[in-house]
C-alpha positions as CSV (number, residue, x, y, z in Angstrom):
1,X,122.3,153.9,76.9
2,X,121.8,157.1,75.0
3,X,117.6,158.2,74.9
4,X,115.8,160.3,72.3
5,X,112.5,160.7,72.1
6,X,110.8,163.2,68.8
7,X,108.8,165.2,68.7
8,X,109.8,166.2,71.9
9,X,107.0,165.6,74.3
10,X,106.7,167.8,78.0
11,X,106.8,164.1,78.9
12,X,110.1,163.5,77.5
13,X,111.5,163.6,81.4
14,X,109.1,161.0,82.5
15,X,109.9,158.6,78.9
16,X,113.2,158.8,79.2
17,X,113.6,157.9,83.4
18,X,111.0,155.1,82.5
19,X,113.1,154.2,79.3
20,X,116.4,154.1,81.7
21,X,115.2,151.8,83.9
22,X,113.7,149.4,82.1
23,X,117.1,149.6,79.5
24,X,120.0,150.2,82.2
25,X,122.5,151.9,81.6
26,X,124.6,149.8,78.9
27,X,125.6,150.6,75.3
28,X,123.4,152.2,72.4
29,X,120.7,154.5,71.4
30,X,117.2,154.1,71.7
31,X,114.8,156.3,70.0
32,X,111.8,156.9,71.1
33,X,108.9,158.3,68.2
34,X,105.4,159.2,68.7
35,X,102.9,158.6,66.1
36,X,99.3,159.5,65.8
37,X,96.8,157.3,64.7
38,X,96.6,157.1,61.6
39,X,100.4,156.9,60.5
40,X,100.8,153.7,63.6
41,X,98.6,151.8,61.8
42,X,100.1,151.7,58.5
43,X,103.7,151.2,60.3
44,X,102.2,147.8,62.4
45,X,100.5,147.6,58.6
46,X,104.2,147.7,57.5
47,X,106.1,145.8,59.7
48,X,103.7,143.1,61.3
49,X,100.9,142.8,58.5
50,X,98.7,144.1,61.1
51,X,95.9,146.4,59.5
52,X,94.8,148.1,63.1
53,X,96.8,151.0,64.6
54,X,98.1,149.6,67.9
55,X,99.1,150.9,71.5
56,X,103.6,150.4,70.7
57,X,105.6,148.6,68.4
58,X,109.4,148.0,69.4
59,X,112.2,146.9,67.6
60,X,115.5,145.7,68.0
61,X,118.1,147.1,64.8
62,X,120.5,144.6,66.4
63,X,124.3,145.7,66.7
64,X,126.8,148.8,66.0
65,X,129.8,149.7,66.7
66,X,128.0,152.6,69.1
67,X,126.3,149.3,71.2
68,X,122.7,147.8,69.9
69,X,120.0,150.3,68.0
70,X,116.8,149.5,69.6
71,X,114.0,151.3,68.3
72,X,110.2,152.1,70.1
73,X,106.8,153.8,68.9
74,X,103.8,154.6,70.0
75,X,100.6,156.3,69.7
76,X,100.0,158.6,72.4
77,X,96.6,159.0,70.6
78,X,95.6,155.2,71.6
79,X,97.2,155.9,75.2
80,X,95.0,159.0,75.6
81,X,92.5,157.2,74.9
82,X,92.9,154.0,76.9
83,X,93.4,155.7,79.7
84,X,89.5,157.9,79.7
85,X,88.9,154.6,79.3
86,X,90.1,153.3,82.4
87,X,90.1,156.5,84.3
88,X,93.8,156.5,85.1
89,X,96.5,160.0,84.2
90,X,96.9,159.6,79.9
91,X,100.4,160.1,81.4
92,X,100.7,156.9,83.1
93,X,99.6,155.3,80.1
94,X,101.8,157.2,78.4
95,X,104.7,155.9,79.7
96,X,103.7,152.3,80.6
97,X,103.6,151.9,76.7
98,X,106.8,153.1,77.0
99,X,108.1,150.1,79.6
100,X,106.6,147.7,77.9
101,X,107.8,148.2,74.6
102,X,111.6,148.7,76.3
103,X,110.5,144.9,78.2
104,X,110.2,143.5,74.8
105,X,113.9,144.8,73.5
106,X,114.8,143.2,76.3
107,X,113.8,139.6,75.8
108,X,110.4,139.3,77.3
109,X,107.1,138.3,75.2
110,X,103.8,138.3,76.1
111,X,102.4,135.6,73.2
112,X,101.5,132.6,75.6
113,X,99.4,133.4,79.5
114,X,102.4,133.2,81.6
115,X,105.3,134.6,79.9
116,X,102.5,137.6,80.0
117,X,102.3,137.9,83.6
118,X,105.4,137.8,84.4
119,X,106.3,140.9,81.8
120,X,102.9,142.3,83.5
121,X,104.5,141.5,86.3
122,X,107.9,143.8,85.8
123,X,105.6,146.6,83.6
124,X,104.0,147.2,86.3
125,X,106.7,147.4,88.5
126,X,108.7,150.0,86.8
127,X,105.2,151.9,86.9
128,X,105.2,151.6,90.8
129,X,109.1,153.2,90.6
130,X,108.5,155.8,89.0
131,X,104.5,156.9,90.0
132,X,104.9,155.9,93.7
133,X,102.1,157.7,95.5
134,X,100.6,158.9,92.8
135,X,100.6,155.1,90.6
136,X,97.4,154.1,89.7
137,X,97.0,151.1,88.7
138,X,95.9,149.7,85.3
C-alpha cells in the first residue's frame, strides 16, 4: 500500500510504519493529512455535521484500478493537547490517531461498548508493537 503524508513531519517514518502495520501490503493508496484545529473543525462539520475539532477522521473513497483509495486526517494540535493532559509522549498520541483511523478503514467500529473494546485492544496491541518498551499506555 502506498502511503503519502502531507505536510511532511518529523514523525513520518513512524506514522508510515503504523499505517503499514494496520493496513497491510494490499493494493491501493492511503493519504494521511495533518490539519490544524480550525481546518479540522471545518472538515468535521462538513463531513459529519459535528461542529467541533476532533482527533481523527477516516474516509474510504472506494476502489480504483490501482486498489483502494483511503484517507486519514489527523489533528496534531489535538494530539499534543491530549498527550499533555494524559502525560504521554505527543508522538505516541499522534500515532494512536493514525492507528485508530486505519482500524476504522479496516472495518472496526467504536459506537457500541463491545465493538469499542475490541477496537481499543487492537489499537493498543499495534501501539505496543511499534513502541515496545517505550510504550506509555493511554
